[in-house]
C-alpha positions as CSV (number, residue, x, y, z in Angstrom):
1,M,-45.7,75.5,99.3
2,T,-42.0,75.9,99.0
3,L,-39.5,74.2,101.4
4,R,-38.7,77.5,102.9
5,T,-42.4,78.3,103.5
6,N,-43.0,75.0,105.1
7,A,-39.9,75.4,107.4
8,R,-41.1,78.8,108.5
9,L,-44.6,77.6,109.2
10,A,-43.2,74.6,111.1
11,G,-41.0,76.9,113.2
12,I,-43.9,79.1,114.1
13,A,-46.1,76.1,114.9
14,F,-43.4,74.6,117.2
15,L,-43.1,77.8,119.2
16,V,-46.8,78.5,119.4
17,Y,-47.5,74.9,120.3
18,I,-45.0,74.9,123.2
19,V,-46.3,78.2,124.6
20,A,-50.0,77.3,124.2
21,A,-49.8,73.8,125.5
22,M,-47.6,74.6,128.5
23,S,-49.8,77.6,129.4
24,G,-53.0,75.6,128.9
25,M,-51.8,72.8,131.2
26,I,-50.6,75.2,133.9
27,L,-54.0,77.1,133.9
28,G,-56.0,73.9,133.8
29,G,-53.9,72.3,136.6
30,R,-54.2,75.3,138.9
31,A,-57.9,75.6,138.2
32,S,-58.6,72.0,139.2
33,A,-56.1,71.6,142.1
34,G,-56.9,69.2,144.9
35,D,-56.1,65.8,146.5
36,T,-59.6,64.3,146.0
37,P,-62.2,64.4,143.2
38,A,-64.5,66.4,145.4
39,A,-61.8,69.0,146.1
40,R,-60.8,69.2,142.5
41,L,-64.5,69.8,141.5
42,A,-64.8,72.6,144.1
43,S,-61.6,74.2,142.9
44,L,-62.8,74.0,139.3
45,A,-66.1,75.6,140.2
46,A,-64.2,78.5,141.8
47,H,-61.8,78.9,138.8
48,A,-64.0,78.1,135.8
49,S,-62.9,81.1,133.8
50,Q,-59.2,80.1,134.2
51,A,-60.0,76.5,133.1
52,R,-61.9,77.8,130.0
53,A,-58.9,79.9,129.1
54,G,-56.7,76.8,129.4
55,L,-59.0,74.9,127.1
56,L,-58.8,77.7,124.5
57,L,-55.0,77.6,124.6
58,E,-55.1,73.8,124.2
59,T,-57.3,74.3,121.1
60,V,-54.5,76.3,119.6
61,G,-52.2,73.4,120.4
62,V,-54.4,70.9,118.6
63,F,-54.3,72.9,115.4
64,C,-50.5,73.3,115.7
65,A,-50.2,69.5,115.8
66,F,-52.2,69.3,112.5
67,L,-50.0,72.0,111.0
68,L,-46.8,70.3,112.1
69,A,-48.1,67.0,110.6
70,V,-48.3,68.7,107.2
71,T,-45.2,70.9,107.2
72,M,-42.9,68.3,108.7
73,W,-44.2,65.7,106.1
74,A,-43.4,68.2,103.4
75,I,-39.9,68.9,104.7
76,T,-38.9,65.2,105.1
77,R,-40.9,63.4,102.4
78,D,-38.1,63.5,99.9
79,E,-35.9,61.5,102.3
80,D,-38.4,58.7,102.9
81,P,-42.1,59.3,101.8
82,D,-43.4,56.3,103.7
83,L,-41.8,57.1,107.0
84,A,-42.7,60.8,106.6
85,L,-46.4,59.9,106.0
86,L,-46.4,57.5,109.1
87,A,-45.1,60.3,111.3
88,A,-47.6,62.8,109.9
89,V,-50.5,60.4,110.6
90,L,-49.2,60.0,114.2
91,R,-49.1,63.7,114.7
92,V,-52.7,63.9,113.4
93,A,-53.6,61.2,115.9
94,E,-51.9,63.3,118.6
95,G,-54.1,66.3,117.7
96,V,-57.3,64.2,117.7
97,T,-56.6,62.7,121.1
98,G,-55.9,66.3,122.3
99,A,-59.3,67.3,121.0
100,V,-60.9,64.3,122.9
101,A,-59.2,65.5,126.0
102,M,-60.6,68.9,125.5
103,D,-64.1,67.5,125.3
104,A,-63.5,65.8,128.6
105,G,-62.2,69.0,130.1
106,A,-65.3,70.9,128.9
107,E,-67.5,68.2,130.5
108,R,-65.6,68.7,133.8
109,I,-66.2,72.4,133.7
110,W,-69.9,71.9,133.0
111,L,-70.1,69.5,136.0
112,A,-68.3,72.0,138.3
113,T,-70.5,74.9,137.3
114,H,-73.7,72.9,137.6
115,S,-72.9,70.8,140.6
116,G,-75.3,72.8,142.8
117,E,-78.2,71.4,140.6
118,L,-77.3,67.8,141.4
119,S,-77.8,65.6,144.4
120,A,-74.7,65.0,146.6
121,A,-74.5,61.4,145.6
122,T,-74.8,62.1,141.9
123,R,-72.2,64.9,142.1
124,D,-69.7,62.8,144.0
125,T,-70.1,59.9,141.6
126,L,-69.6,62.0,138.5
127,A,-66.7,63.8,140.1
128,A,-65.0,60.4,140.8
129,V,-65.5,59.4,137.2
130,R,-64.5,62.6,135.6
131,F,-61.4,63.3,137.7
132,G,-60.4,59.7,138.3
133,A,-60.3,58.5,134.7
134,P,-56.9,58.4,132.9
135,D,-56.0,61.4,130.8
136,P,-56.5,60.5,127.1
137,M,-53.6,62.7,126.2
138,G,-51.4,59.9,127.5
139,T,-52.0,58.1,124.2
140,G,-51.6,61.3,122.3
141,A,-48.2,61.9,124.0
142,T,-47.0,58.5,122.9
143,C,-48.1,59.2,119.3
144,F,-46.2,62.5,119.5
145,A,-43.1,60.7,120.8
146,V,-43.1,58.1,118.0
147,A,-43.7,60.8,115.3
148,S,-41.0,63.0,116.8
149,T,-38.6,60.1,116.6
150,I,-39.3,59.4,113.0
151,F,-39.2,63.0,111.9
152,A,-35.9,63.6,113.9
153,W,-34.4,60.5,112.2
154,L,-35.4,61.7,108.8
155,L,-33.9,65.2,109.6
156,L,-30.7,63.4,110.6
157,R,-30.5,61.0,107.7
158,G,-31.3,63.7,105.2
159,R,-28.9,66.2,106.8
160,I,-31.8,68.6,106.7
161,V,-30.7,70.3,109.9
162,P,-27.4,70.3,111.8
163,V,-26.4,66.8,112.9
164,V,-26.2,67.7,116.6
165,L,-29.7,69.1,116.6
166,A,-31.1,66.1,114.9
167,W,-29.3,63.7,117.3
168,I,-30.8,65.5,120.3
169,G,-34.2,65.0,118.7
170,V,-33.7,61.3,118.1
171,A,-32.3,60.6,121.6
172,G,-34.9,62.7,123.4
173,S,-37.8,61.3,121.4
174,L,-36.7,57.6,121.8
175,A,-36.5,58.2,125.6
176,A,-40.1,59.5,125.5
177,V,-41.2,56.5,123.4
178,I,-39.9,54.2,126.1
179,V,-41.1,56.1,129.2
180,L,-44.5,57.4,128.2
181,P,-46.3,54.0,127.5
182,L,-44.8,52.6,130.8
183,R,-46.1,55.6,132.7
184,Q,-49.5,55.4,131.0
185,V,-50.1,51.8,132.2
186,G,-48.7,52.5,135.6
187,F,-45.4,50.6,135.6
188,I,-43.4,53.7,136.4
189,G,-44.3,57.1,137.8
190,G,-43.1,60.0,139.8
191,P,-41.8,63.5,139.0
192,L,-38.5,62.1,137.6
193,T,-40.4,60.8,134.6
194,N,-41.1,64.4,133.6
195,L,-37.4,64.9,132.9
196,I,-37.9,63.2,129.5
197,W,-39.5,66.5,128.3
198,A,-36.3,68.5,128.8
199,P,-34.3,67.3,125.8
200,L,-37.5,67.4,123.7
201,L,-38.0,71.1,124.7
202,V,-34.4,71.9,123.7
203,F,-34.8,70.1,120.4
204,E,-38.1,71.7,119.4
205,V,-37.1,75.3,120.4
206,W,-33.7,75.0,118.7
207,L,-35.4,73.4,115.6
208,A,-38.0,76.1,115.5
209,I,-35.4,78.9,115.6
210,H,-33.3,77.1,113.0
211,F,-36.2,76.7,110.6
212,L,-37.2,80.4,111.1
213,V,-33.6,81.7,110.6
214,K,-32.0,79.3,108.1
215,G,-34.9,77.2,106.8
216,A,-34.6,73.5,106.0
217,A,-31.9,72.0,103.7
218,V,-32.8,69.9,100.7
219,P,-32.6,66.2,101.8
220,V,-29.6,64.2,100.7
221,R,-31.6,61.9,98.5
222,R,-33.1,64.7,96.6
223,R,-29.8,66.4,96.1
224,A,-28.2,63.2,94.9
225,A,-31.0,62.7,92.4
């Protein structure tokens, strides 16, 4: 595919990913709301259709991650093929962990809709396991942050997009690289840690619009050659 085609596909994938992932998380979070595993299981049983819709939207997000791995690699590979490949692999890992998280979500829906067939002890034990385990997307989010940092750096170094836009991506992604692993292992927490997503949201929406409207510039190294 041409550079222009890859840029357009990447722009579409960024926007669809943002909408699908955010909508899926909102639907899933509302469907399984509660302070205890038992309460979350009961809520999920009452809102199983909403949870299934959230999983479908997250499926779209998984394939957007794969598409972004390919298109962003194609856009940045002429600047540094090794770094571009590493970032692409990390975005694939992000998509795979997202698929694993979806499998876990499907298992929780099954447990919620079949809880009446289980004994109270078995139901409570499985609920504690399914709703108490760490979200595997924590690892996927870290893979995303590292990949985003690399791609943003290549966009900046290659002058593929405006410098200000690329710097927002580098700074926002680096912040996520630091915060996400610490949050995953429990060293930090709280709602303030969610602020790391704000600059990344600005970066990806702006980048998507730029790709759709103006495309991607030829990297500096390729132009020099």
